[in-house]
N, C-alpha and C positions, 0 to 999 in steps of 0.2 A: 668439480662437482658444482651444482644449482642449489643455490638455498632459498625455499621462499615461503615466506609470511601469506597467514591468511585471516580474516577474521569477517564477522557476520554481525552488523552494527542497525542499532534503531531497532525499532518493534519486531517481532519474528514473523514468519508466515512459512506457508506451504513450500518443499521444494530447494528450501537453502541447502540443505544435506545434498539432494541431488545435484543440484551445481557445482559444489564443492568436488563431489566424485568427478564430476565431468573434467575438471581442470585438472584434477589430478591421474585421472585414467588415460587422458591424452598425453599428457607429458610423459606418464610412465611408458605409455605405448612406442614413444617416440625413440625409446632406448636411452635417454639422457639418464646420467647420474643426478639424483638430485635428492633433496632433504627438506620436508613440509613441517611449518613449525606452526601454530595453531593458537592464535593469541584470543584468552578468555576474556568473554563478554566485551567487545566490541573494543572500541578504541581503547576504552579503558586498561585492558589487557596490555595493548602495545604503549600507555604511558605508564604502567606501571611494572612493565617487564613480568607480566602473567601470563606464560604460555608453556607450552607443551610438543615436544618430538611427535610429529604424527606417523603413524607406520601403515602399511598396506590395511591390516586390519581395523583400522578405525574407518575405513571407508567400504567396508565389505557388509552389504545389507543394509546400506543407508538409502538405496534409492527413493524408498517408498516413505520412510520415515520423517514423520512433519518433524517442527521446532528445528533447531540449530544445535550440533553436538559440540560447539565450541562456547555454547550461551551466549548473550546478548546484552546489550543496555542501550541508554539513550545517552549520548555525550553531546550536547547540544552545540550547533555551530558558533552561535552566539557567544558562546563562551568559551570557545576552546582557545581564544588567544588570552584568556585571562588566569593568573596562577589559579591554582587550586588552594585549598584552605590551610597548606603549609608554604605557600609559597613558589611552588612547583611549575615551573615554566612548561606546559602541556605540549605544545609544540615541539620545544627542544628536545624535550623528554622522548618523544615518540621518535624523532629524529636519531638519538643517540641509540637509542635500543633497537633501532633499524640498522643501525651500523655496527654495533657491538655482534648482533647474529651473522655479520657480514652476508645480509641479503641481497640476493640480484633482483626482486622484485615482491610488491605486496598486492595482494589479492584484497581486494573489499569487497563486499556482499551488501550492499544496503541500498534506502530511499534517497530524497531530495537531501537532507540535511547530512546523510553520509556521504553523499558524492559532493558536496561542496568541501567537506574536510579532505577527501581524497584528493579534490584538487588544488587544494592549499597544499599538501604534501607533497603532489607533484611540481605545484610550483617551487616546492622547497628544495627540489633535486631530487627525489626519492621516485625511484621508477616503479608506477602503480598501473596496475589495469583492475578495472571496477566490473559489477555484473548489475544488473537493474532488479532490484528488490523491492515490492511493495504492493499488498492487494489492492492499493488504490488507482494502481495504474497512470498513476502523475508524473512521471517524469520526463521531461523533454529531452525530445530527442530519438525515442522509442516508442514505437506502435505500442508495444506488449511490455507488460513486467512479469516477471514469475510469480507466481503467489496468487496473482488478480482473478484465472479462470477458478481455482480452487476457491477461492473466497465467494465469487459468484454461484457456484455448487454450493456452497453451506447456505447462502443468504434465500439462493431458492428454493432451496429445500425446505427450507422455515415457510416461505409465502405458500408451498403447495402444501404442507400442513394445516395452515392456519384457515387455508380455503373450506374446508369442511367444516371446521367447528364454526367461522363466521356464516357459512350458509345454513346450518342446524339451528343458531339463534338469532339470524337475520341481524347481526350487528355489523358496525363498522369497525375493521381491524387496520391497526399502524402497526407496521414493523418497520423498525429503527436499523439502519444497515450502516456500516461504518463510512467513514468519510466528512472529514472537518471542513474542507476547502474546496473538494472536488468532486463531481459525482458522478462518474463513472462506474463506480461496483453499485451505487442504488439504483442507476439508470440501465443496466444490463439487469440485474437480480429481478428488477422490478417487469420489464418486459418478459424475461424468462419466465417468470410467474404469474404473468398476467395481472399486475398490479391495475387497479382503474385510474388511480391516481400516481404520477412519481415527482416527488418534489427535490429538489437538487441545488444546491450552495449557488450555482449559474444563474438560477432563473427565479428571482424573488417571487415570495408568492402572495396572492390575495387569497385569506380565509373565505371570502365571499365565493369566490370562483369554485372554489374545494366544494364549498354546500351548497352550489348550481349543481356541480358534477352529481354528488350524490342524491340531492332531487330529482334529475334527470332519470338515474336509475330505478331510484323508487318508482318514477310515473312508467318505467319501460318494466316494473313488474319484478327488478331484482330485490333478492333479498337482504344482499348484504353489500358492501365496497370495501375492497383492498386498496391501501395507501401505503406505498413506500415511502419512508421518508430517510434522507440522509442528516446524519447526525448534525451535520451542519448548514441545514437550509434555513433559511432566513426568508422573512415575510418583506413584503415592499414597504411597509411602515418603516420598520425596522433598518433596511438596507438605506433608507434616507438620512439616516441618523451619522453625525460626525463619529469616528472613532473614539473621542472621549465621552460623548453622548452613549453609546453604544457598550462602553465599557462600564460607565454607571449602572446602566439596566443590568447588565448582567452580576455585577456585583451584587445588585438585590434581588437575583431570581429567585422566583420561590419554586421553580420545577426542577424537577431532576434533569430533564433535558425538553428540546423544542419539540416533540412528540408529544409530552404529556399538555405543554401549551396550548397546540393544534387539537386534542383530542377534547380540551376543555372548551374550546371556541366551538366545536363541531358541536358538542353536546347542547350547548347553551343555545346556537343558533337553528340547529334541526332537532332539537330532541331525541336525537337518535343515541343509542347505548353504544360508546364507544371502547374498545380495549387497546391496548397497547402491549407489543412484544418487543422487547430487547435481546437480540442473539448474542450480541457483544463480541467477546473474545473467543467462540466460536468460529466467527470467522475466519481465524486466523491458525486455529488450529487442523489437528487431524491430519490423516494422509496428504500429498499431493494428489490432484487426479492426473490420470493417464495424460491430459495434454500439458500438464506442467512439470511431469517426468520428464517428457520427450523437450518441450521447449528448453527449460533448464539445464537438462544435459547438453542440448546443442550448443547453448551459450556457453557452458562450463568447458566445451571442447575448442570453441572460437578463443576463448580467453585463453585456454591451455597454448595454445598457437601462436598468439599473439608474444605471449610469454618467450616461446623457443625461438621465434622471430626478433625477438628485442625490440619490440613496437610497443614504448610505454605511452603512458598520458591518456589512455581512452577507457572510455566504457563500451563493452560490446553493447550494441543495440540490434533491434529487429525493423527493420525498415522496407516497406511495400513487398512484403512477404522472404525478405532475405537478412541473413544474419551480417551486421555490417559492425564498425569501428566508427564511434562518436568523439570527438575531441573531450576531453573533461572540462577544459576550459569554455565550451560551448552550451552544456549542458546543466552545469554548476549554478544554482540559485534561480533556474526555471522551473514552472510548475506548469503542465499540459493539462489545460482547464475543456471542460465540456462546453464548445461553443453553442450558442442560444439557436444559432441559425444553422447547426450539424446536420445535415441530412438522417442521421439517427433519430434526432427530436422531430424532425418533420415526419419522417416515415411513422413515429409511435403517436403523434397528432391523427395520423391519418387513420390510425385502428381507433382512434377514440380516447388515447390516453391523456388525462387532464393534466397538465405540469402547474395550475395554479397560478397562470398568467393571462 
């Protein structure tokens, strides 16, 4: 009898349920005798032995369901080796709960921080297989993460809807898209939605260049400008600050987010009326789109096959249009940034998109 533990860690996203379903259906289809244990609320469930046994009914009808049937939480990797408020050794607790349940493997669905903890547990001797989850598409070692395409769809729909009201009122509209450190989501949604300006963390912006782009559209007779801004976008001026100086600035920051700072600067420089729209967690919610349902199912099936083959210590990834396995030790702690020299950036500029540089 195989015993497999599963958990979903970090921020939620679309297709988490589809991916877990893929793992279960693959192993069940093999004819292997297996028990599945779901740890509630991410690594917290593994630390505090909060779990439930999962049956086939738990995985019925969840292919299209957003969120996660197991619940999720953030357990920062930087504090994972620190005792909790009661002095509990979290790493040791996770290991002991793994052994108490006599698990043959732990399946982790998560983003960057979750993958680092998965690698730590693998190094501690546990059998771990992980799946790449994040709307940011920023995991090293994979060309795509599940949840990303669904989030692009949501953000693009927001931009599409803003177009008509922006045109009606002749306004500049800023749509703030999720992405603190990387700009994949903003870049793709911005291009798909026909944004005129796209600002991402990897390309610091000059507010003057943005205003020039707005002025150029005015001169061509355009009534409006659409700006897609990543929540982690940063100006060239701020990018030159030391970490200490930037931290001090943010400690006294008067704006709800960078989009409002940009909006105020544009209004002062151009006289244009500017509005900000922040779709926020809508981008992580709702049903997975068809692409993510298929993609997550494929990843889940391959993860199930790794377990059946007793190949542990890997993240299931997508490289060059193929599902592959990547050692956790190679991807843990690395982020996949948008290169300013990437072809997609060059092609966007060919289309007239301004990146503020």
